[in-house]
Phi, psi and omega in degrees: 000140179244022183224147178217133172247139173254135183230096178050043177089352177248147179278126184296326186295321177293317172305321176299306180301331181266012179062025185273336183224162181249154172298145175303135176301334181295353184275346188307338180279348181236348177213156173272357177274359180305139174080014179258153171277168180305315181294341180281340185288153175298151183302322183295325177291317179295320178299317180295322178297318186292331186277350182283155179264140173242113179264125187222144170251110187256118180256118181253153177088351186262092195261347179242107179293348182264355181281123185301317178301318179290321182299315182292321184298311185297316183298316182298314184295312174312308180294335176274351176287000000 
């Protein structure tokens, strides 16, 4: 997987694996698994997800999203990915 969503310091991907969130219903045009929790997916789909590699860049210590200096750091990191 090449995506990572951050939700108030916790990783949404882990919340998905823990059945705390569902796949977006907007995926309905490409999969019948839209709106399902991880545990509700067929075993072959879960196995496929489990075998994927997640590449992530984690930035720690940047606690104020309104700080201009932090915003510049995030922008530089984003453009270098």
